[in-house]
Structures are given as C-alpha cells and as structure tokens.
C-alpha positions in Angstrom: -19.3 -8.9 -0.9 -19.3 -12.1 0.9 -18.3 -15.0 -1.1 -20.6 -18.0 -0.2 -19.7 -20.2 2.3 -20.3 -23.2 0.1 -19.5 -22.1 -3.0 -18.9 -25.6 -5.0 -18.2 -29.0 -4.3 -15.5 -29.4 -1.6 -12.3 -30.8 -2.9 -9.1 -31.8 -0.7 -5.5 -32.4 -2.2 -5.1 -36.4 -1.3 -3.4 -38.4 -4.1 -4.1 -42.3 -3.5 -1.2 -44.4 -2.3 -1.0 -46.4 -5.7 -0.3 -43.2 -7.4 2.5 -42.5 -4.9 4.1 -45.6 -4.8 4.2 -45.6 -8.4 6.0 -42.4 -8.4 8.5 -43.9 -5.6 9.5 -46.7 -7.7 9.6 -44.6 -10.5 12.1 -42.6 -9.0 14.3 -45.4 -7.3 14.5 -46.6 -11.4 15.7 -43.3 -12.6 18.8 -43.8 -14.7 20.8 -40.7 -15.7 23.9 -39.9 -17.3 27.2 -39.8 -15.0 28.7 -37.3 -17.1 27.7 -33.8 -18.7 26.4 -33.8 -22.0 30.3 -31.9 -22.5 32.5 -31.1 -19.8 31.2 -28.1 -17.8 28.1 -27.4 -19.3 26.7 -26.0 -16.4 23.4 -24.4 -17.5 24.3 -23.5 -21.1 23.1 -26.9 -22.5 20.1 -26.7 -20.8 19.3 -28.3 -17.8 22.0 -28.6 -15.3 23.1 -32.4 -14.3 24.4 -32.1 -11.3 21.5 -30.2 -9.8 19.1 -32.4 -11.7 20.6 -35.5 -9.5 20.4 -33.9 -6.6 17.2 -32.8 -6.6 15.9 -36.3 -7.6 17.7 -37.7 -4.8 16.1 -35.4 -2.7 12.7 -35.9 -3.9 13.0 -39.8 -3.8 14.2 -39.3 -0.2 11.5 -36.9 0.8 14.3 -35.2 1.9 14.3 -31.8 -0.8 16.4 -28.5 1.1 14.7 -25.5 1.5 11.4 -27.3 3.0 9.2 -25.0 4.8 8.6 -26.6 8.9 8.9 -29.7 7.8 9.1 -32.0 11.0 12.7 -33.7 11.5 10.6 -37.0 11.9 9.5 -36.6 8.2 13.2 -36.4 6.6 14.2 -38.8 4.5 10.9 -41.5 4.8 10.8 -41.2 1.1 8.6 -39.2 -1.3 5.4 -40.4 -0.1 6.1 -39.0 3.3 6.7 -36.1 2.3 3.9 -35.8 0.0 1.6 -36.2 2.9 3.2 -33.5 4.4 3.0 -31.0 1.6 -1.0 -32.0 1.3 -1.8 -30.4 4.7 0.1 -27.6 3.6 -1.7 -27.4 0.5 -5.1 -28.0 2.3 -4.6 -25.0 5.0 -7.2 -22.9 2.8 -10.1 -25.1 1.2 -10.1 -26.5 -2.6 -13.5 -26.8 -4.7 -14.6 -28.7 -7.7 -17.6 -26.8 -10.3 -18.3 -27.4 -13.4 -19.0 -24.6 -16.0 -19.9 -24.6 -19.5 -18.9 -28.6 -18.9 -15.3 -27.8 -17.9 -14.3 -28.8 -14.1 -12.8 -26.1 -13.2 -10.5 -26.4 -9.3 -10.0 -23.8 -7.4 -8.5 -23.2 -4.4 -10.3 -20.4 -2.3 -8.6 -18.3 1.2 -10.9 -16.1 3.0 -10.2 -13.0 4.9 -12.2 -12.6 8.4 -13.0 -9.1 7.0 -16.4 -8.8 5.5 -15.8 -5.7 3.0 -12.4 -8.5 1.7 -12.1 -7.4 -1.9 -12.8 -11.1 -3.9 -9.3 -11.3 -6.0 -8.4 -14.1 -8.6 -5.2 -15.0 -9.4 -4.4 -16.3 -12.1 -1.1 -18.9 -12.7 1.3 -19.4 -15.8 3.2 -22.2 -17.2 5.4 -24.2 -15.7 3.7 -23.1 -13.0 0.2 -24.0 -11.2 -2.2 -23.1 -8.1 0.6 -23.6 -6.2 2.4 -20.6 -7.5 -0.2 -18.8 -5.1 0.9 -20.5 -1.8 3.2 -17.7 -0.3 0.7 -14.9 -0.9 -2.6 -16.2 0.2 -1.4 -16.1 3.8 -0.5 -12.6 3.1 -3.5 -11.2 1.4 -5.9 -12.2 3.8 -4.5 -10.7 6.7 -7.0 -8.0 8.2 -3.7 -6.3 10.3 -2.1 -4.6 7.3 -2.5 -1.2 6.2 -5.2 -1.4 3.3 -7.6 -4.0 2.2 -8.0 -7.8 2.7 -8.7 -10.1 0.1 -11.2 -12.7 -0.7 -8.1 -14.9 -3.2 -9.5 -17.5 -5.4 -7.1 -19.6 -7.4 -8.3 -21.7 -10.1 -6.3 -23.8 -12.0 -6.6 -23.3 -15.6 -7.9 -26.3 -17.9 -5.4 -28.6 -18.6 -3.7 -28.2 -15.1 -3.9 -29.0 -11.9 -7.1 -30.4 -10.7 -9.3 -28.4 -13.4 -10.2 -31.1 -16.8 -8.6 -30.6 -20.2 -10.0 -28.4 -22.5 -13.1 -29.6 -24.2 -12.4 -28.8 -27.4 -9.8 -28.1 -30.4 -9.4 -24.1 -30.5 -10.0 -23.8 -26.7 -8.4 -20.5 -26.1 -7.3 -18.4 -23.1 -9.8 -15.5 -24.0 -12.4 -18.6 -23.5 -10.3 -19.9 -19.8 -11.0 -15.9 -19.0 -15.1 -16.2 -19.4 -15.3 -19.4 -17.4 -12.8 -17.9 -14.8 -15.6 -14.7 -15.2 -18.3 -16.9 -14.7 -16.7 -18.5 -11.7 -16.6 -14.8 -10.0 -19.6 -14.0 -10.8 -22.0 -16.9 -11.2 -20.4 -19.2 -8.7 -18.7 -17.0 -6.1 -22.0 -14.3 -6.5 -19.0 -11.7 -6.7 -20.2 -9.3 -9.2 -17.1 -6.8 -8.6 -13.8 -8.5 -8.7 -9.9 -7.8 -8.7 -7.6 -9.9 -11.5 -4.1 -10.4 -10.8 -1.6 -12.8 -13.3 1.6 -13.6 -14.3 3.0 -15.5 -17.7 -0.6 -17.0 -19.2 -2.0 -15.5 -16.3 -1.1 -12.2 -17.9 -3.4 -12.7 -20.7 -6.2 -14.4 -18.4 -6.2 -11.0 -16.4 -6.0 -8.9 -19.5 -9.4 -10.8 -20.8 -11.0 -10.9 -17.5 -10.6 -6.8 -17.8 -12.9 -7.2 -20.6 -15.5 -8.2 -18.2 -17.8 -5.5 -16.4 -17.1 -7.2 -13.1 -13.5 -7.0 -12.8 -13.3 -3.3 -11.6 -8.9 -3.1 -11.2 -6.5 -5.4 -12.5 -3.1 -5.7 -11.7 0.0 -7.9 -13.4 3.6 -8.7 -12.9 4.4 -9.3 -16.5 3.8 -7.1 -19.4 5.1 -8.8 -23.2 7.3 -5.9 -24.7 5.1 -4.3 -27.7 8.6 -2.9 -29.5 8.0 0.9 -30.7 8.4 1.1 -34.5 11.6 2.6 -33.8 13.2 0.4 -32.5 12.5 -2.9 -34.5 15.2 -2.3 -36.9 17.5 -2.1 -34.5 16.2 -6.0 -32.7 16.4 -7.1 -36.3 20.0 -6.1 -36.0 20.5 -7.4 -33.0 18.8 -11.3 -33.8 20.9 -11.1 -37.0 24.3 -10.7 -35.1 25.4 -7.4 -34.3 25.3 -8.2 -30.2 24.9 -5.0 -27.9 23.4 -2.9 -30.4 19.9 -2.3 -28.4 21.2 -1.5 -25.2 23.7 0.7 -26.8 21.0 2.5 -28.1 18.7 2.6 -25.4 21.4 3.7 -23.3 21.5 7.0 -25.9 18.0 7.6 -25.3 18.1 7.8 -21.9 16.7 4.3 -21.0 18.0 3.4 -17.6 19.4 -0.1 -16.6 16.6 -1.2 -15.3 14.8 -1.1 -18.7 17.7 -2.0 -20.9 18.4 -4.9 -18.7 14.5 -6.0 -19.0 14.7 -5.9 -22.7 18.0 -7.6 -22.9 16.4 -10.6 -21.2 13.8 -10.5 -23.7 16.4 -10.6 -26.4 18.3 -13.2 -24.9 15.2 -15.2 -24.4 14.6 -15.5 -28.1 17.5 -16.4 -29.3 18.8 -18.8 -26.7 15.4 -19.8 -24.6 12.1 -19.9 -26.9 13.0 -23.4 -28.7 10.3 -25.1 -26.2 7.6 -22.1 -27.6 8.6 -23.5 -30.4 7.7 -27.6 -30.2 4.7 -26.9 -27.5 3.0 -24.4 -30.5 3.5 -26.4 -33.9 3.7 -30.4 -32.1 2.4 -29.8 -28.3 1.7 -33.7 -28.2 5.0 -35.1 -29.6 6.9 -34.2 -26.4 4.0 -34.2 -23.8 3.3 -37.7 -24.4 7.3 -38.7 -24.1 7.0 -36.6 -20.9 3.6 -37.9 -19.6 5.3 -40.6 -17.4 8.6 -40.2 -16.4 8.6 -38.1 -13.8 12.1 -36.9 -13.8 11.9 -35.9 -17.6 8.9 -33.8 -16.0 11.5 -32.3 -13.6 14.2 -31.8 -15.8 12.4 -30.4 -18.3 10.5 -27.5 -16.0 13.5 -27.0 -14.0 15.2 -25.3 -16.5 12.9 -22.8 -17.0 12.9 -22.2 -13.2 16.6 -21.5 -13.5 16.5 -19.5 -16.4 13.3 -17.0 -15.4 14.1 -16.7 -11.8 16.3 -14.0 -9.7 19.4 -15.8 -9.2 19.8 -14.8 -5.9 17.0 -17.4 -4.9 18.1 -20.4 -2.6 17.4 -23.3 -4.9 19.8 -21.3 -7.7 22.5 -19.4 -5.4 26.3 -19.5 -6.1 27.6 -20.9 -3.3 29.7 -18.1 -2.7 26.9 -15.5 -2.9 23.9 -15.2 -0.3 20.4 -16.6 -1.1 17.7 -14.5 -0.3 15.8 -16.3 2.0 12.4 -14.4 1.4 12.4 -16.0 -2.1 10.1 -18.7 -2.4 11.9 -20.4 -5.5 13.4 -23.4 -3.3 14.1 -26.7 -3.9 11.1 -28.0 -2.2 8.6 -25.6 -3.7 10.3 -26.6 -7.7 9.4 -30.1 -6.6 6.2 -29.9 -5.2 5.3 -28.1 -8.4 6.8 -30.7 -10.5 4.9 -33.1 -8.3 1.9 -31.7 -9.0 2.2 -32.4 -12.8 3.3 -35.7 -12.7 0.9 -37.0 -10.5 -2.1 -34.7 -12.1 -1.2 -36.0 -15.3 -1.3 -32.9 -17.0 2.0 -32.0 -18.3 0.9 -32.4 -22.1 -2.3 -30.4 -22.1 -0.3 -27.7 -20.4 1.0 -27.1 -23.9 -2.3 -26.4 -25.2 -2.2 -22.5 -24.7 1.2 -22.6 -27.0 -0.9 -24.2 -29.6 -4.1 -22.3 -29.4 -3.1 -18.9 -27.9 -0.1 -16.9 -28.9 -1.7 -15.2 -31.4 -3.9 -14.1 -27.8 -0.7 -12.1 -27.0 -0.1 -10.5 -29.7 -3.7 -9.1 -30.0 -3.7 -7.9 -26.8 -0.8 -5.9 -27.8 -2.1 -4.6 -31.3 -6.2 -4.7 -31.3 -6.8 -1.7 -29.2 -10.8 -2.7 -30.1 -9.9 -5.1 -29.0 -8.8 -4.4 -25.7 -11.4 -0.8 -25.7 -13.6 -2.3 -22.5 -10.3 -2.1 -20.3 -8.5 0.9 -22.0 -10.2 3.1 -19.3 -9.9 0.7 -16.0 -7.0 1.3 -13.3 -3.8 -1.0 -14.4 -1.0 -1.7 -12.1 2.1 -3.6 -12.6 4.9 -5.1 -10.7 8.1 -5.5 -12.6 11.4 -7.2 -11.2 14.8 -7.4 -12.6 14.7 -11.0 -13.7 11.7 -11.3 -15.8 12.1 -13.4 -18.8 11.5 -10.3 -21.1 9.9 -6.6 -19.5 8.9 -3.3 -21.3 9.8 -0.1 -20.2 8.4 1.7 -18.6 7.2 4.4 -21.7 6.1 1.7 -23.6 3.1 0.0 -21.6 0.5 2.6 -23.3 1.1 0.9 -26.4 -0.7 -2.1 -24.6 -3.9 0.0 -24.4 -3.7 -0.2 -20.4 -4.5 2.6 -18.0 -1.2 2.7 -16.1 -1.9 3.6 -12.5 0.7 2.1 -10.6 3.8 0.8 -12.0 6.4 -0.3 -9.1 10.0 -1.4 -9.7 11.9 -4.1 -7.4 15.2 -4.6 -6.5 14.5 -8.7 -6.7 12.2 -11.0 -8.3 12.0 -12.6 -11.8 9.0 -14.4 -13.3 7.1 -16.1 -11.1 6.7 -13.3 -8.9 4.4 -14.8 -6.1 7.1 -17.0 -5.4 9.9 -15.4 -6.0 9.4 -12.1 -4.1 5.8 -12.9 -2.0 6.0 -9.8 -0.1 6.5 -7.6 -2.6 3.8 -8.7 -4.5 1.3 -8.8 -2.1 2.6 -5.6 -1.1 2.2 -3.9 -4.6 -1.3 -5.9 -4.9 -2.7 -4.3 -1.3 -1.5 -1.1 -2.4 -3.3 -0.6 -5.5 -6.6 -1.8 -4.6 -6.1 0.8 -1.6 -6.3 3.1 -4.5 -7.9 2.5 -7.0 -11.1 0.2 -5.8 -14.0 1.5 -6.1 -15.2 2.7 -3.0 -18.8 1.8 -3.3 
C-alpha cells in the first residue's frame, strides 16, 4: 500500500521566537535549592538536585551533553539557537495535521523508498512524546536490511505535543485508538497496517489490534496479569515480607531476568507510583502547577526517565561505569522531550489518560470478550531488563494474546525506542518478516 503523497495539511515544527524568548527568560530566572532536601539524598527522595541543576544550566546555555551532530558554532549560544537546531532534526521527516471526529491530530510520517513497505503506526506513552520514535525512524525506513521496510506513522496522542486536547470528559485511550485506526485507514488509505507501542502506547496498540485493519501488533511493554497462585505472595511482599516473591519465583524455576522484572514491578508499586495516584485522581492540581514552569516540568519528568531507563544510559551512567553509547537516553534527548511538553503547553492534558483510562489496562488483562477480535492475531513482545514492570513469558497468555515472537535483551528499559533503538527496530523487522500477511 502506497501512502498518499499529501495525506493532510503539511506542518513544520517551528516554535515562535516569542515563545522561545520566554523560555529563555524563565530559565535565566530559575531559583533552585543550593542543598539536597536531606544530606546525600541522591535519587532516593526523587529527582537528584545535582543532576537537575546541571541539566538546567545546559538547557539555559543551549549546550546539553550528549548532543548528536550539533555544530560547534551552536554550543553555548542559548536555548533559542539550540532549539532551532532541534527543529531541523525533527523536520527531516515531514509532519502533518488532520482533523478526525473534531480532534486535531498531529502525526509525523517517515516514508520508505520501497513501494511495498509496510505501514506501521507507533504509539508513544507518558512521559514520552512523538519524539520517542526519533531514533527508529531512519532505521525502519531503510531498504538495505534483511526483511521488510516500513512507512512509519507517529501520531501525538490527544492532549500531547501538537495534537489537540481530548474533546470531552471520559475520553479514553480506546477512543484514541479509534482515531488512530481512522488515521491509518481513511486518511493514509492503508487498509492493512501494523501497530507498535509501549506504556500508554501499549494500551492504544492493544485496542488498535481489535480493528480489522491492524493485521499484526508488537509492544515493548506488557503489564503483568498476576496468576492467582502468586497474588497472596504479592500481598505479603507489599505488607513488609520483603523478598518473599523473588524467593518463591526462584523455587518455581523462573530465571533471573523474569524475577528481576517482577521485582521492579513491586518496587514501582511501593516507591514509584505516587505520581500515578495523583494523576489518576486530581490531574489538574499538579498539571496547572507545572504548566508555567519549564524547570518544574523537567524535575517531574527527569525522575521517571532515571527510574525507568537502563542505568547504563549516557544520561545516568555512574562515573565509574561505561555508558552504553547506543542508547538515546541522553541529556539532550531528555531536554528535547521536556521542551516539547513546555512549548506545546500540554503537561496538564498529558495526565488525562491516568484519570480516564486506568481501567483500560485492567480490562485488557481480564476481559477476554473485549480482546477476542485480536486473540488470534500475531503478537510480538520485546522484553528489556529495566522495564518498570514486566511479565514473565509464561504469564503472557493471561493477556489473551497470541505470542508469536518474544525477544529478550540484555540492555534497555521502559523507553525502548530511545533506550535501545537498534534492538527494538530489529525485533519489529523480524516480527513483520515472519508474520505480515503475504498477500
């Protein structure tokens, strides 16, 4: 299927000088604490103050560490010049705006030169954005790799980036999936397509798989649907019996990769999910407070990137360790993602899926009537060691999915398209090569 040359209104990422000047002024006026909340707080109490101060200084100067291909002439010339360079990077693949069901939908489209390329829709999550796909676009559109090439479609979820906000109360991710299916089938004229996603993009992808146009689907996140025999152990672990779950899993012959994934899920529930409780109950309160402060947005998102990424990434690697330079979890990419939230004024609306769609995650694991249309479609999963909560391979059928490919990797975390773009791209290509319908 050939995607139309002009599928919607062309759009360029081009923030006004006025908005960038205001961002520069806000960064210049930053007033952060000079000492940790308690001595040697590190990351234990939340965002690390030393790291935050370093990133704010780099942001203000327009000289973030980890910048990819940034001309020397731009270094240190301020946030405005830096962002103009970032816009050039983003605009190497075209962007478009369209309206579906009255909702403004922004999407980026990276076309392959192969006329038989597979249409692939990538759905991002929180605290990510369409920029999550930046490091896989060029790889997936290549035609010199074994297997298929792709036309990659990367929309912004409603309430994120350059898409409009959800149009009403009660807008759920299943509604977003309906928009995205219409984007693929009606706007892009692709009656057959593949879907991929993680985090909230996992939920969108699972719902896209319910439509006939989505032929195969792949995720890098699969929230655990805990088997009945394990639930009492989890209850004991949360009540203070630390270590009982991993010990029991070792007796039941789960391997260390699977045990580590479940351990991270338990740690998330006990020490890492406070934001979830706020955003799923009173999203406006914290959203309005963050809206006008770029540094507040950075502090809020930075903790998530540190906690959910592989600690060997360039942004968070300890000085005594060697960073994985294949990772896109760099200071610059974290600042690009943060700047998108601030300049698009969407930090508050990005919280809405937590308020409206939390039940969607549970229903995808329990309501087999709901997921019946996708139960026999090929499904693939890429598993990374620093996922925030992971399912052992044997638990996946409880999600009512037809697991046709399961790939484990030694490096990577929750933001797989940034954290290990090469592995995710290779998995997607291999999965499509083996399971995309031939006719």
